[in-house]
N, C-alpha and C positions, 0 to 999 in steps of 0.2 A: 619466455614461455608463449607457448599457441592457445590463443583463448579458447573456451570450450565452445562448442557447438551448439545452437540454440534450437537445433531442430530435434537433437538428442536429450537437452534438456528438458523439451516440452514431453516428450512422448515418458520422460520420467515422473514429470508432474502428473500428467492426465494416467501414470498405473495407481496412485493416491486414491482414485477416486471408491472404490468400493469401502477404502479404510472409511472415507465419510459419509458416507450416504448408508453406512450400516447404522438404523438411530439409536440404537440399542447400547453403542460405545457413547453417542452423544450425553446419554442416563447416567455414565460412570464420573461425576463432578466431583474436583477439587476447587475449592474458596481458595482464592490466596489472597484477597482483598475484598473490600467493600466494590460490589458490581463488577467482579476480577476473576476471573473462573481459567479453569484449564478441566478438559473433560480427556477420558480415553484415547479419542479421535487426536488432539493434538498431541500428544505424544507418541501415538503409534505414527503418525505421519511424519512428524521431528524424526521418529528411530528409524524408519523406513528411506525417509531421502541421505538423510547423513549416511547411509553406509550404500546408498547407493552413488552418493558424490564423491564420496572415500574412493569407492573403487574407480570411478571414472579419475578423479585426481585429487588423488592420496597429497600431493604435495599445497595444497589449494586449506586454509582456517575455516574453521564454522564457526559463523554467528546465529546462534537458532533462539528461537524468543524462551524455550522453557529449559533455559540454563543461563549462567552466570557469563559475562563477556569480557571478563578479567583477562582471558588468557589471549587475547586478539592483540596481534601485533598491526598496526594500522596502517604501516608502511609494504607489507605484503598482502599480495589476493584472500580472497575471502568468499565464500558461502553467504548471501544474510537471508536466512528462511524465516517467514512465519507461514508455520505449517498450517493455522487455521485464522486467517483473520477475519475477524465478526463469530466469535465463539458462542458468545449471548445471543446473536442472531440461530447458532445452531442449535442453542438448548432447546432454544423455542420454535425447530421445525423452522424457521424463517426463509431459510431457501435463497439469503443473502449472506455467501460467508468467500472465501476463497483463499488457497494455497498461494500466497507471494515469496517467490522465488530472486534476488538478484545476484548479479557477482560482478565484485568490486576488487577493483584490476591492483590498489594500492593507491591510486590516487582518487579513482573517481569511480561511479557506477558504468560498468561497460554494458551489462543486458540485465533486462529482468522479464519476468513472466507472471503475472497475475491471472490463473484460472479460477473458477467459477464450476464446480463438480455438478453444480444442479442444473444450472442452463446451459453445461456442457460450453461456455465461452472458455476462447483464451484470446487472453492479451498478452502483447511481448514486443520487443525490440531491442534493438543489436545496435549500440551508440556508431551514429554518421551512417545509418544503414535505415532509417526510417519506422514507425512503426503500424503494427498488425493486428487484427481482429479476424481471427481465424483462415488467414492466409490474404485475407483484404486489407492494402491501406487503410489508415485513419487518419483525422486531423481533426485539430479542434475547431470549434465555431469561428465565424466572422462576426461576429456580434462586436460591434463598437463602445459599448455604452452599459453601464451595470442597471439602467432600468430596462435592459432587452433582456438579460441576461437570470438563467437559473443558478441559484450559488446552492451547495449542500457545505452542511456545519458536522462539526464533530463537537458533542459537549464533553469531553475530556472527563467520563465519567468515573474513571478510580481518583479522580481530583478534585472531589467537591468542593471545596476552600477555594477552585479558581472559578463556579458558578457565577457569582454576582458579576465578572469582570466577562467573562465569558457571554454571558446575556445581554449584557449593554452593548456589546460587540454585535452580537445575531441581529437587537430589534436596529443597529444602526443597517444593517446590512440586507433585513428586510425590509425596512422603509424606504431605502435609494433602490431596492433590485426588484426585478420579475417577480422573483418567490422563493425561497429556499425550500431546502427539505434536512433530511438527515436519518442515514441508512445504518450506520453498525460498522460497516468495513470502510478504512480509509487506502487500503488498495483497490477498492470496486471504486471509491467515488473519485481519483487521482485515472483511472482507467478510462471512468466516464467523461470524462473534460477531457479526456484523448482521444475522444471518439465522438464527440461533440454532442452526449446527451446531458454534461452539465457544461456551464462557463466559466465554472470557480469551486473551488473546494476549500474551509481552513480549519483546523485543529489545531489547540495548545497540547504541546507536551509529549508528541508522537513518539515513538522508540523509532531506532533507524529499521528493525525489518516491516514495522506497520508502512512508511514511506519509500523503500529503496527503490524496491521495483518497478513502482509505479511513477516515480520522478526519471527514471530514465525512460519508460511509454510516452508519460505527458512532454517530452524535452522532445522528443524525435517527431512526435505527433503537431509540432509546432506551436506548444504552449510553453510557461514559466512558473517555475516553482522556487519560492526563497522562504527565507524566515521574516517574521512579522514586522522585522527592521527594513526589510528589502534586501536583506545581504545573503551569500548563497549558503546552500546548506553544510552541517557535517555532519557525514554517516556515519560517527561514532560515536554521536552521543545525543538526545533527546534534545526536540528540538518543535518550536511555534510554528506552523508550514501554515503558507499561504501560496494555493496555486491556481493558473488561469488559461483563459487563451491567448492570454500577452496583453491585448487589445485594453481590457480592465484591470489588470494589474495594478496598476498605481490609483485607483478608484477603490477597488478591494484594501489597500495599503491605508487608504483613505479613513476608510472607517473604521479601522483599528484604533 
């Protein structure tokens, strides 16, 4: 099977901007769980892209945040979509949310796109072809030590039972790093590590659509991403994520 064209996919993702920036739709909220929301924007973007992607490649499966994963055959190609990564940010008009679309070829993530419709920045990568931000090649930082490094954390807000262990880790990271940040979008955090705005990012219990696109962008930019034990990721289940510029990866794992 021929892989989809990345520029065609970018154009499709850009078409979602009017759906996202219409603020009234962000106020149409359904509560899925504590601090876990879905808005009309999430469902509108997912429905729009599902149809467009089916028209483009009807043989490719679809894995989206706003539906169950039970029907996915993990040996076959799939789209992996988070229609809005950073829904809470969207609800609060924080302007730090992204559409995250990955193409899984049946064995690994082959390409990924992360698009912030507010800043209009588009991060993307194709396996073996490098990583890009709006047509410009990007690369991770060259910081070799954790005390030089800016690290982003994710607090796993849907899983409050993880808080004590999470904040033990965050304290270790804060004490050993230059400083920490918390943005509310894993897809953008991974993209920011890829382009050198951050040196690392970690969060527990992320779902495949949270990290799939960002993972290939980061790796193609020279970075590293593993689970909390330093093992390769499984893109078909939830994972604890550690990502970095590669040089500080072992140091971040030691903080855990």
